[in-house]
Structure formats: structure tokens, C-alpha cells
NUTORBA-416239 format. One record per residue (C-alpha): residue in one letter; x, y, z. Coordinates in Angstrom, 3 decimals. Layout:
<site><residu>A</residu><xx>X</xx><yy>Y</yy><zz>Z</zz></site>
...
***
This chain:
<site><residu>M</residu><xx>-5.856</xx><yy>-5.648</yy><zz>-14.315</zz></site>
<site><residu>H</residu><xx>-6.354</xx><yy>-1.940</yy><zz>-14.892</zz></site>
<site><residu>F</residu><xx>-3.255</xx><yy>0.283</yy><zz>-15.147</zz></site>
<site><residu>W</residu><xx>-2.709</xx><yy>4.009</yy><zz>-15.361</zz></site>
<site><residu>V</residu><xx>0.419</xx><yy>4.414</yy><zz>-17.503</zz></site>
<site><residu>A</residu><xx>2.782</xx><yy>7.136</yy><zz>-18.678</zz></site>
<site><residu>N</residu><xx>1.726</xx><yy>8.677</yy><zz>-21.986</zz></site>
<site><residu>P</residu><xx>3.910</xx><yy>9.222</yy><zz>-23.848</zz></site>
<site><residu>R</residu><xx>6.632</xx><yy>7.025</yy><zz>-22.362</zz></site>
<site><residu>R</residu><xx>10.085</xx><yy>8.609</yy><zz>-22.266</zz></site>
<site><residu>S</residu><xx>12.795</xx><yy>6.059</yy><zz>-22.996</zz></site>
<site><residu>Q</residu><xx>15.384</xx><yy>7.952</yy><zz>-20.955</zz></site>
<site><residu>K</residu><xx>13.305</xx><yy>7.732</yy><zz>-17.779</zz></site>
<site><residu>P</residu><xx>13.310</xx><yy>4.652</yy><zz>-15.521</zz></site>
<site><residu>A</residu><xx>10.002</xx><yy>2.894</yy><zz>-14.855</zz></site>
<site><residu>L</residu><xx>8.360</xx><yy>3.163</yy><zz>-11.429</zz></site>
<site><residu>V</residu><xx>5.373</xx><yy>1.037</yy><zz>-10.410</zz></site>
<site><residu>M</residu><xx>3.193</xx><yy>2.492</yy><zz>-7.627</zz></site>
<site><residu>L</residu><xx>1.094</xx><yy>0.113</yy><zz>-5.502</zz></site>
<site><residu>H</residu><xx>-1.688</xx><yy>1.652</yy><zz>-3.416</zz></site>
<site><residu>G</residu><xx>-2.923</xx><yy>0.697</yy><zz>0.035</zz></site>
<site><residu>Y</residu><xx>-6.231</xx><yy>-0.639</yy><zz>1.289</zz></site>
<site><residu>G</residu><xx>-7.833</xx><yy>2.733</yy><zz>1.881</zz></site>
<site><residu>G</residu><xx>-8.683</xx><yy>3.412</yy><zz>-1.738</zz></site>
<site><residu>N</residu><xx>-7.560</xx><yy>2.976</yy><zz>-5.300</zz></site>
<site><residu>S</residu><xx>-4.710</xx><yy>4.294</yy><zz>-7.393</zz></site>
<site><residu>K</residu><xx>-6.769</xx><yy>7.139</yy><zz>-8.852</zz></site>
<site><residu>W</residu><xx>-6.821</xx><yy>9.258</yy><zz>-5.687</zz></site>
<site><residu>Q</residu><xx>-4.332</xx><yy>7.722</yy><zz>-3.250</zz></site>
<site><residu>F</residu><xx>-1.336</xx><yy>9.006</yy><zz>-5.218</zz></site>
<site><residu>I</residu><xx>-2.936</xx><yy>12.263</yy><zz>-6.300</zz></site>
<site><residu>H</residu><xx>-0.242</xx><yy>14.336</yy><zz>-4.537</zz></site>
<site><residu>Q</residu><xx>2.637</xx><yy>12.267</yy><zz>-5.920</zz></site>
<site><residu>V</residu><xx>2.013</xx><yy>11.505</yy><zz>-9.576</zz></site>
<site><residu>G</residu><xx>2.743</xx><yy>15.023</yy><zz>-10.837</zz></site>
<site><residu>S</residu><xx>6.073</xx><yy>15.266</yy><zz>-9.037</zz></site>
<site><residu>L</residu><xx>7.297</xx><yy>11.716</yy><zz>-9.648</zz></site>
<site><residu>S</residu><xx>6.337</xx><yy>11.766</yy><zz>-13.327</zz></site>
<site><residu>Q</residu><xx>9.089</xx><yy>14.345</yy><zz>-13.874</zz></site>
<site><residu>S</residu><xx>11.697</xx><yy>11.666</yy><zz>-13.143</zz></site>
<site><residu>F</residu><xx>9.944</xx><yy>8.370</yy><zz>-13.916</zz></site>
<site><residu>N</residu><xx>7.660</xx><yy>6.650</yy><zz>-16.372</zz></site>
<site><residu>L</residu><xx>4.855</xx><yy>5.773</yy><zz>-13.968</zz></site>
<site><residu>Y</residu><xx>2.761</xx><yy>2.611</yy><zz>-13.988</zz></site>
<site><residu>V</residu><xx>-0.032</xx><yy>2.690</yy><zz>-11.427</zz></site>
<site><residu>P</residu><xx>-2.271</xx><yy>-0.391</yy><zz>-11.238</zz></site>
<site><residu>D</residu><xx>-5.538</xx><yy>-0.791</yy><zz>-9.412</zz></site>
<site><residu>L</residu><xx>-4.999</xx><yy>-3.873</yy><zz>-7.264</zz></site>
<site><residu>L</residu><xx>-7.617</xx><yy>-6.595</yy><zz>-7.659</zz></site>
<site><residu>F</residu><xx>-11.104</xx><yy>-5.503</yy><zz>-6.507</zz></site>
<site><residu>F</residu><xx>-10.041</xx><yy>-1.869</yy><zz>-6.267</zz></site>
<site><residu>G</residu><xx>-10.817</xx><yy>0.623</yy><zz>-9.000</zz></site>
<site><residu>D</residu><xx>-11.379</xx><yy>-1.218</yy><zz>-12.280</zz></site>
<site><residu>S</residu><xx>-9.410</xx><yy>-4.414</yy><zz>-11.545</zz></site>
<site><residu>Y</residu><xx>-11.200</xx><yy>-7.681</yy><zz>-10.795</zz></site>
<site><residu>T</residu><xx>-11.000</xx><yy>-11.441</yy><zz>-11.285</zz></site>
<site><residu>T</residu><xx>-13.318</xx><yy>-14.442</yy><zz>-11.202</zz></site>
<site><residu>R</residu><xx>-10.567</xx><yy>-16.488</yy><zz>-9.537</zz></site>
<site><residu>L</residu><xx>-10.992</xx><yy>-17.273</yy><zz>-5.835</zz></site>
<site><residu>E</residu><xx>-7.442</xx><yy>-16.463</yy><zz>-4.660</zz></site>
<site><residu>R</residu><xx>-7.315</xx><yy>-13.600</yy><zz>-2.152</zz></site>
<site><residu>T</residu><xx>-3.631</xx><yy>-13.554</yy><zz>-1.237</zz></site>
<site><residu>E</residu><xx>-1.075</xx><yy>-10.815</yy><zz>-1.737</zz></site>
<site><residu>I</residu><xx>0.989</xx><yy>-13.409</yy><zz>-3.636</zz></site>
<site><residu>F</residu><xx>-1.785</xx><yy>-13.740</yy><zz>-6.220</zz></site>
<site><residu>Q</residu><xx>-2.037</xx><yy>-9.945</yy><zz>-6.402</zz></site>
<site><residu>A</residu><xx>1.716</xx><yy>-9.797</yy><zz>-7.036</zz></site>
<site><residu>K</residu><xx>1.498</xx><yy>-12.338</yy><zz>-9.862</zz></site>
<site><residu>C</residu><xx>-1.344</xx><yy>-10.437</yy><zz>-11.530</zz></site>
<site><residu>V</residu><xx>0.479</xx><yy>-7.095</yy><zz>-11.349</zz></site>
<site><residu>A</residu><xx>3.746</xx><yy>-8.567</yy><zz>-12.646</zz></site>
<site><residu>E</residu><xx>2.092</xx><yy>-10.391</yy><zz>-15.537</zz></site>
<site><residu>G</residu><xx>0.173</xx><yy>-7.241</yy><zz>-16.446</zz></site>
<site><residu>L</residu><xx>3.379</xx><yy>-5.206</yy><zz>-16.506</zz></site>
<site><residu>K</residu><xx>5.027</xx><yy>-7.792</yy><zz>-18.735</zz></site>
<site><residu>R</residu><xx>2.144</xx><yy>-7.469</yy><zz>-21.174</zz></site>
<site><residu>L</residu><xx>2.742</xx><yy>-3.719</yy><zz>-21.177</zz></site>
<site><residu>G</residu><xx>6.296</xx><yy>-4.422</yy><zz>-22.321</zz></site>
<site><residu>L</residu><xx>8.183</xx><yy>-3.736</yy><zz>-19.081</zz></site>
<site><residu>D</residu><xx>11.234</xx><yy>-5.840</yy><zz>-18.396</zz></site>
<site><residu>R</residu><xx>12.809</xx><yy>-3.792</yy><zz>-15.570</zz></site>
<site><residu>F</residu><xx>11.289</xx><yy>-1.426</yy><zz>-13.016</zz></site>
<site><residu>S</residu><xx>11.336</xx><yy>-0.310</yy><zz>-9.398</zz></site>
<site><residu>V</residu><xx>8.321</xx><yy>-0.543</yy><zz>-7.094</zz></site>
<site><residu>Y</residu><xx>6.998</xx><yy>2.086</yy><zz>-4.678</zz></site>
<site><residu>S</residu><xx>4.332</xx><yy>0.767</yy><zz>-2.308</zz></site>
<site><residu>I</residu><xx>2.312</xx><yy>1.877</yy><zz>0.668</zz></site>
<site><residu>S</residu><xx>0.565</xx><yy>-0.191</yy><zz>3.363</zz></site>
<site><residu>Y</residu><xx>-1.292</xx><yy>-3.142</yy><zz>1.753</zz></site>
<site><residu>G</residu><xx>0.587</xx><yy>-2.465</yy><zz>-1.471</zz></site>
<site><residu>G</residu><xx>3.796</xx><yy>-3.203</yy><zz>0.430</zz></site>
<site><residu>F</residu><xx>2.807</xx><yy>-6.843</yy><zz>0.930</zz></site>
<site><residu>V</residu><xx>2.211</xx><yy>-7.120</yy><zz>-2.816</zz></site>
<site><residu>A</residu><xx>5.487</xx><yy>-5.359</yy><zz>-3.660</zz></site>
<site><residu>Y</residu><xx>7.452</xx><yy>-7.641</yy><zz>-1.329</zz></site>
<site><residu>W</residu><xx>6.274</xx><yy>-10.775</yy><zz>-3.098</zz></site>
<site><residu>M</residu><xx>6.730</xx><yy>-9.216</yy><zz>-6.528</zz></site>
<site><residu>A</residu><xx>10.359</xx><yy>-8.528</yy><zz>-5.645</zz></site>
<site><residu>E</residu><xx>10.807</xx><yy>-12.066</yy><zz>-4.310</zz></site>
<site><residu>M</residu><xx>9.137</xx><yy>-13.885</yy><zz>-7.208</zz></site>
<site><residu>Y</residu><xx>10.354</xx><yy>-11.645</yy><zz>-10.049</zz></site>
<site><residu>P</residu><xx>13.910</xx><yy>-10.511</yy><zz>-9.180</zz></site>
<site><residu>E</residu><xx>14.704</xx><yy>-10.232</yy><zz>-12.884</zz></site>
<site><residu>L</residu><xx>11.983</xx><yy>-7.557</yy><zz>-13.200</zz></site>
<site><residu>V</residu><xx>12.173</xx><yy>-5.631</yy><zz>-9.919</zz></site>
<site><residu>E</residu><xx>15.263</xx><yy>-3.446</yy><zz>-9.578</zz></site>
<site><residu>K</residu><xx>14.585</xx><yy>-1.631</yy><zz>-6.281</zz></site>
<site><residu>T</residu><xx>11.733</xx><yy>-1.432</yy><zz>-3.786</zz></site>
<site><residu>V</residu><xx>10.296</xx><yy>1.277</yy><zz>-1.565</zz></site>
<site><residu>V</residu><xx>8.016</xx><yy>0.136</yy><zz>1.257</zz></site>
<site><residu>V</residu><xx>5.997</xx><yy>2.754</yy><zz>3.136</zz></site>
<site><residu>S</residu><xx>4.142</xx><yy>1.918</yy><zz>6.364</zz></site>
<site><residu>C</residu><xx>3.636</xx><yy>-1.816</yy><zz>5.814</zz></site>
<site><residu>G</residu><xx>3.616</xx><yy>-4.431</yy><zz>8.572</zz></site>
<site><residu>I</residu><xx>5.480</xx><yy>-7.142</yy><zz>6.684</zz></site>
<site><residu>G</residu><xx>6.700</xx><yy>-9.832</yy><zz>9.063</zz></site>
<site><residu>M</residu><xx>4.370</xx><yy>-9.038</yy><zz>11.972</zz></site>
<site><residu>T</residu><xx>4.145</xx><yy>-11.861</yy><zz>14.479</zz></site>
<site><residu>K</residu><xx>0.839</xx><yy>-13.286</yy><zz>15.673</zz></site>
<site><residu>E</residu><xx>1.300</xx><yy>-11.569</yy><zz>19.046</zz></site>
<site><residu>Q</residu><xx>2.118</xx><yy>-8.206</yy><zz>17.456</zz></site>
<site><residu>K</residu><xx>-0.942</xx><yy>-8.435</yy><zz>15.239</zz></site>
<site><residu>R</residu><xx>-3.201</xx><yy>-9.303</yy><zz>18.182</zz></site>
<site><residu>E</residu><xx>-1.797</xx><yy>-6.459</yy><zz>20.278</zz></site>
<site><residu>Q</residu><xx>-2.343</xx><yy>-3.954</yy><zz>17.484</zz></site>
<site><residu>L</residu><xx>-5.906</xx><yy>-5.106</yy><zz>16.825</zz></site>
<site><residu>N</residu><xx>-6.656</xx><yy>-4.685</yy><zz>20.530</zz></site>
<site><residu>K</residu><xx>-5.257</xx><yy>-1.147</yy><zz>20.440</zz></site>
<site><residu>V</residu><xx>-7.450</xx><yy>-0.213</yy><zz>17.487</zz></site>
<site><residu>G</residu><xx>-10.414</xx><yy>-1.177</yy><zz>19.646</zz></site>
<site><residu>S</residu><xx>-12.845</xx><yy>-1.470</yy><zz>16.764</zz></site>
<site><residu>N</residu><xx>-13.838</xx><yy>-4.066</yy><zz>14.214</zz></site>
<site><residu>A</residu><xx>-10.841</xx><yy>-4.012</yy><zz>11.886</zz></site>
<site><residu>L</residu><xx>-12.898</xx><yy>-5.169</yy><zz>8.905</zz></site>
<site><residu>N</residu><xx>-15.290</xx><yy>-2.229</yy><zz>9.343</zz></site>
<site><residu>L</residu><xx>-12.313</xx><yy>0.121</yy><zz>9.303</zz></site>
<site><residu>L</residu><xx>-10.627</xx><yy>-1.439</yy><zz>6.282</zz></site>
<site><residu>V</residu><xx>-13.891</xx><yy>-1.600</yy><zz>4.329</zz></site>
<site><residu>P</residu><xx>-16.015</xx><yy>1.153</yy><zz>5.926</zz></site>
<site><residu>Q</residu><xx>-19.763</xx><yy>1.018</yy><zz>5.566</zz></site>
<site><residu>S</residu><xx>-20.717</xx><yy>4.211</yy><zz>7.405</zz></site>
<site><residu>A</residu><xx>-19.474</xx><yy>7.783</yy><zz>7.722</zz></site>
<site><residu>R</residu><xx>-18.419</xx><yy>6.988</yy><zz>11.296</zz></site>
<site><residu>D</residu><xx>-16.264</xx><yy>4.064</yy><zz>10.132</zz></site>
<site><residu>L</residu><xx>-14.594</xx><yy>6.232</yy><zz>7.490</zz></site>
<site><residu>R</residu><xx>-13.855</xx><yy>9.014</yy><zz>9.995</zz></site>
<site><residu>L</residu><xx>-12.251</xx><yy>6.463</yy><zz>12.309</zz></site>
<site><residu>L</residu><xx>-10.139</xx><yy>5.132</yy><zz>9.436</zz></site>
<site><residu>V</residu><xx>-8.938</xx><yy>8.603</yy><zz>8.447</zz></site>
<site><residu>N</residu><xx>-8.209</xx><yy>9.618</yy><zz>12.044</zz></site>
<site><residu>L</residu><xx>-6.242</xx><yy>6.405</yy><zz>12.546</zz></site>
<site><residu>S</residu><xx>-4.263</xx><yy>6.870</yy><zz>9.332</zz></site>
<site><residu>V</residu><xx>-3.526</xx><yy>10.604</yy><zz>9.241</zz></site>
<site><residu>H</residu><xx>-1.661</xx><yy>12.270</yy><zz>12.102</zz></site>
<site><residu>K</residu><xx>-1.901</xx><yy>15.876</yy><zz>10.981</zz></site>
<site><residu>P</residu><xx>-5.258</xx><yy>17.692</yy><zz>11.187</zz></site>
<site><residu>G</residu><xx>-7.379</xx><yy>17.254</yy><zz>8.080</zz></site>
<site><residu>P</residu><xx>-10.886</xx><yy>17.932</yy><zz>6.825</zz></site>
<site><residu>S</residu><xx>-12.413</xx><yy>14.629</yy><zz>7.968</zz></site>
<site><residu>K</residu><xx>-13.711</xx><yy>16.128</yy><zz>11.224</zz></site>
<site><residu>W</residu><xx>-15.833</xx><yy>18.783</yy><zz>9.543</zz></site>
<site><residu>V</residu><xx>-16.750</xx><yy>17.170</yy><zz>6.204</zz></site>
<site><residu>P</residu><xx>-20.520</xx><yy>16.424</yy><zz>6.277</zz></site>
<site><residu>D</residu><xx>-21.589</xx><yy>12.785</yy><zz>6.511</zz></site>
<site><residu>I</residu><xx>-23.310</xx><yy>12.967</yy><zz>3.129</zz></site>
<site><residu>F</residu><xx>-19.949</xx><yy>13.522</yy><zz>1.397</zz></site>
<site><residu>L</residu><xx>-18.325</xx><yy>10.687</yy><zz>3.320</zz></site>
<site><residu>R</residu><xx>-21.197</xx><yy>8.360</yy><zz>2.395</zz></site>
<site><residu>G</residu><xx>-20.755</xx><yy>9.377</yy><zz>-1.233</zz></site>
<site><residu>F</residu><xx>-17.049</xx><yy>8.535</yy><zz>-1.049</zz></site>
<site><residu>I</residu><xx>-17.912</xx><yy>5.142</yy><zz>0.459</zz></site>
<site><residu>N</residu><xx>-20.351</xx><yy>4.408</yy><zz>-2.370</zz></site>
<site><residu>V</residu><xx>-17.742</xx><yy>5.258</yy><zz>-5.002</zz></site>
<site><residu>T</residu><xx>-14.753</xx><yy>3.576</yy><zz>-3.351</zz></site>
<site><residu>Y</residu><xx>-15.982</xx><yy>0.648</yy><zz>-1.252</zz></site>
<site><residu>K</residu><xx>-19.401</xx><yy>-0.462</yy><zz>-2.503</zz></site>
<site><residu>Q</residu><xx>-18.186</xx><yy>-2.249</yy><zz>-5.632</zz></site>
<site><residu>H</residu><xx>-16.645</xx><yy>-5.666</yy><zz>-4.874</zz></site>
<site><residu>R</residu><xx>-17.278</xx><yy>-5.143</yy><zz>-1.143</zz></site>
<site><residu>K</residu><xx>-17.493</xx><yy>-8.907</yy><zz>-0.499</zz></site>
<site><residu>E</residu><xx>-14.151</xx><yy>-9.510</yy><zz>-2.203</zz></site>
<site><residu>K</residu><xx>-12.494</xx><yy>-6.596</yy><zz>-0.388</zz></site>
<site><residu>L</residu><xx>-13.628</xx><yy>-8.118</yy><zz>2.911</zz></site>
<site><residu>E</residu><xx>-12.183</xx><yy>-11.476</yy><zz>1.864</zz></site>
<site><residu>L</residu><xx>-8.831</xx><yy>-9.829</yy><zz>1.088</zz></site>
<site><residu>A</residu><xx>-8.846</xx><yy>-8.178</yy><zz>4.516</zz></site>
<site><residu>E</residu><xx>-9.854</xx><yy>-11.389</yy><zz>6.290</zz></site>
<site><residu>H</residu><xx>-6.942</xx><yy>-13.228</yy><zz>4.688</zz></site>
<site><residu>L</residu><xx>-4.520</xx><yy>-10.520</yy><zz>5.780</zz></site>
<site><residu>L</residu><xx>-5.803</xx><yy>-10.473</yy><zz>9.367</zz></site>
<site><residu>R</residu><xx>-6.046</xx><yy>-14.231</yy><zz>9.835</zz></site>
<site><residu>K</residu><xx>-2.970</xx><yy>-15.504</yy><zz>8.015</zz></site>
<site><residu>K</residu><xx>-0.239</xx><yy>-17.006</yy><zz>10.148</zz></site>
<site><residu>E</residu><xx>3.179</xx><yy>-15.446</yy><zz>10.380</zz></site>
<site><residu>D</residu><xx>5.721</xx><yy>-16.791</yy><zz>7.928</zz></site>
<site><residu>P</residu><xx>8.814</xx><yy>-18.064</yy><zz>9.789</zz></site>
<site><residu>D</residu><xx>10.608</xx><yy>-18.330</yy><zz>6.449</zz></site>
<site><residu>L</residu><xx>9.855</xx><yy>-14.850</yy><zz>5.122</zz></site>
<site><residu>P</residu><xx>12.263</xx><yy>-14.459</yy><zz>2.190</zz></site>
<site><residu>I</residu><xx>15.110</xx><yy>-11.950</yy><zz>2.253</zz></site>
<site><residu>L</residu><xx>14.915</xx><yy>-9.731</yy><zz>-0.801</zz></site>
<site><residu>T</residu><xx>17.946</xx><yy>-9.331</yy><zz>-3.045</zz></site>
<site><residu>Q</residu><xx>16.976</xx><yy>-5.791</yy><zz>-4.095</zz></site>
<site><residu>E</residu><xx>17.935</xx><yy>-2.556</yy><zz>-2.388</zz></site>
<site><residu>T</residu><xx>14.947</xx><yy>-1.575</yy><zz>-0.250</zz></site>
<site><residu>L</residu><xx>14.047</xx><yy>1.800</yy><zz>1.217</zz></site>
<site><residu>I</residu><xx>11.699</xx><yy>1.583</yy><zz>4.212</zz></site>
<site><residu>I</residu><xx>9.763</xx><yy>4.778</yy><zz>4.989</zz></site>
<site><residu>W</residu><xx>7.680</xx><yy>5.149</yy><zz>8.148</zz></site>
<site><residu>G</residu><xx>5.892</xx><yy>7.824</yy><zz>10.130</zz></site>
<site><residu>D</residu><xx>6.885</xx><yy>7.962</yy><zz>13.788</zz></site>
<site><residu>K</residu><xx>3.210</xx><yy>8.447</yy><zz>14.752</zz></site>
<site><residu>D</residu><xx>1.865</xx><yy>5.491</yy><zz>12.756</zz></site>
<site><residu>E</residu><xx>-1.078</xx><yy>4.018</yy><zz>14.690</zz></site>
<site><residu>V</residu><xx>-1.761</xx><yy>1.215</yy><zz>12.211</zz></site>
<site><residu>F</residu><xx>1.720</xx><yy>-0.314</yy><zz>11.999</zz></site>
<site><residu>P</residu><xx>3.898</xx><yy>0.982</yy><zz>14.883</zz></site>
<site><residu>V</residu><xx>7.299</xx><yy>2.370</yy><zz>13.956</zz></site>
<site><residu>Y</residu><xx>9.230</xx><yy>-0.489</yy><zz>15.590</zz></site>
<site><residu>L</residu><xx>8.059</xx><yy>-2.649</yy><zz>12.675</zz></site>
<site><residu>A</residu><xx>10.223</xx><yy>-0.548</yy><zz>10.339</zz></site>
<site><residu>Y</residu><xx>13.361</xx><yy>-1.583</yy><zz>12.212</zz></site>
<site><residu>Q</residu><xx>12.128</xx><yy>-5.156</yy><zz>12.501</zz></site>
<site><residu>L</residu><xx>11.773</xx><yy>-5.294</yy><zz>8.715</zz></site>
<site><residu>Q</residu><xx>15.223</xx><yy>-3.748</yy><zz>8.262</zz></site>
<site><residu>R</residu><xx>16.769</xx><yy>-6.437</yy><zz>10.462</zz></site>
<site><residu>Q</residu><xx>15.025</xx><yy>-9.058</yy><zz>8.341</zz></site>
<site><residu>L</residu><xx>16.301</xx><yy>-7.590</yy><zz>5.068</zz></site>
<site><residu>G</residu><xx>19.836</xx><yy>-6.821</yy><zz>6.196</zz></site>
<site><residu>P</residu><xx>22.451</xx><yy>-4.427</yy><zz>4.742</zz></site>
<site><residu>K</residu><xx>20.645</xx><yy>-3.813</yy><zz>1.446</zz></site>
<site><residu>S</residu><xx>17.858</xx><yy>-2.012</yy><zz>3.294</zz></site>
<site><residu>K</residu><xx>17.638</xx><yy>1.507</yy><zz>4.699</zz></site>
<site><residu>V</residu><xx>15.096</xx><yy>3.116</yy><zz>7.054</zz></site>
<site><residu>E</residu><xx>13.811</xx><yy>6.691</yy><zz>6.859</zz></site>
<site><residu>I</residu><xx>11.596</xx><yy>7.819</yy><zz>9.763</zz></site>
<site><residu>I</residu><xx>9.417</xx><yy>10.897</yy><zz>9.229</zz></site>
<site><residu>K</residu><xx>8.661</xx><yy>12.957</yy><zz>12.338</zz></site>
<site><residu>D</residu><xx>5.093</xx><yy>13.883</yy><zz>13.271</zz></site>
<site><residu>T</residu><xx>3.704</xx><yy>11.670</yy><zz>10.523</zz></site>
<site><residu>G</residu><xx>1.084</xx><yy>8.950</yy><zz>10.683</zz></site>
<site><residu>H</residu><xx>0.301</xx><yy>5.843</yy><zz>8.662</zz></site>
<site><residu>A</residu><xx>-0.664</xx><yy>7.734</yy><zz>5.504</zz></site>
<site><residu>A</residu><xx>2.778</xx><yy>9.246</yy><zz>4.994</zz></site>
<site><residu>C</residu><xx>1.955</xx><yy>10.078</yy><zz>1.374</zz></site>
<site><residu>L</residu><xx>-0.704</xx><yy>12.476</yy><zz>2.710</zz></site>
<site><residu>D</residu><xx>0.970</xx><yy>13.720</yy><zz>5.899</zz></site>
<site><residu>E</residu><xx>4.412</xx><yy>14.391</yy><zz>4.373</zz></site>
<site><residu>V</residu><xx>4.105</xx><yy>14.108</yy><zz>0.618</zz></site>
<site><residu>L</residu><xx>7.192</xx><yy>16.259</yy><zz>-0.136</zz></site>
<site><residu>F</residu><xx>9.499</xx><yy>14.151</yy><zz>2.061</zz></site>
<site><residu>V</residu><xx>8.200</xx><yy>10.898</yy><zz>0.575</zz></site>
<site><residu>N</residu><xx>8.546</xx><yy>12.138</yy><zz>-3.009</zz></site>
<site><residu>E</residu><xx>12.114</xx><yy>13.331</yy><zz>-2.468</zz></site>
<site><residu>S</residu><xx>13.142</xx><yy>10.085</yy><zz>-0.775</zz></site>
***
């Protein structure tokens, strides 16, 4: 496991672990947040397995295995108590970290993550996307990457006018390495059955969602809140898509 860590660590600051989504690695996905959040927290930002510099020879491809690897890595770094901020795919990992390691995880923040989706909800959403979901999650062409960005970001961005050569370069840097394993992670996520016994977390949980999310519709935020009960709180951001940390970085940081 590869981690970006606070240097030097300030003992008076609480520890915050940041778990990235499927669309990249920790190095760039939190680029607009690290500077601000580091004023209040000692940050620990891992690359999840097969993203960035993290990898394994083990065959497990579940978010539960990801959670175990992150937690054990943090223990080796000397952490015994921390909160977890997560977005999209990272939210699945954070959820199981909080469930399996309640003595470590103090609070959780889940941004735009479809935890608890039913089989029917997943099928309906895949039909709405109208494209091969694996090609979007692990894009191979400039067209695939544009579709992914347009699906994730609600507010106008540079993806429409950036030349294909730059998008292909980004794909080579971000998605080419461990492509097979990234596809296996995505296949597990898309094909796994719903868990009728999804655990209820004991930690306080803040759920943040964009009201224009086209990947995980906003009703899933309230569905997750009902699952978690009174220790959870929902914050809905107006005119914001799936990538809330890009669309409304100030709101997310202050939350």
C-alpha cells in the first residue's frame, strides 16, 4: 500500500484518511482539497489497490479486502484513531473499514457512493448510462474519458475542448497500469449481489451528495441515511454532480 502522509505530523491535529474514487488516484483526485484540509487535519491519503503505486499479488478484488489493506497499512504507520473521508468507490471501502475496525474509525464522511443499492436499482442505473460501464470506469479511448467526465461533473469544464492527445496521455498515466486488475475490481462491484444484512455503522456518518448526480441518483443518499439511522446526517449540494469534490470543493471542504 502506498500512502501520502502529513509531514511533519502535528500532534494537536486529528487524523483524517481520504479514500479516492474509481476515476483516478489519490495524487490528483484530492488536489483541490489537500491544501485546505491539511490546515485542520493530519492527512493520510492512500492509493487504493491497483491505483497509483499500490498493488498486490493476491487475487481478492473486493472492497472488504481493500478496507483490510488500508486499515493494516494505517496501523503500521502508527495510527490508532482517525476519521475517514471517502468519495464514490472509496465510500464502499470506508464503510467496511468502519464496520470491521470500529476501534480505529471515529467518524465517516461518504460522498456520492451507492452503498446498499438493490439489484433493480443497479440495473436501472446501468440502463440509464447507456454505455458499457466497464469502458467508462476504466476508459481506453478519449471518447470514453469524455463520457466519464461528462457523467461525473455537472458544471461546465474543460473536457469538451481539451484535445484528444491530452486525454489519451491521461489515460496512459492513470489507467494503463494494472488495467486488468482495475477491470476485475469494477466487475466485482457491478456483479455483486445486494447484501440484505448490510451492517449499521456505530460511527457518526455525514453523507454528502450532489442533487444532479447521474452516477448514483440522490435518492440513494436518503436510502443510506435510513439504513444508518439517527447517527447519520445528509447534506445535499445544489447544482452539483457525482464529482462533488470538483463541482463544489469549498462546500465539501467546509462540511
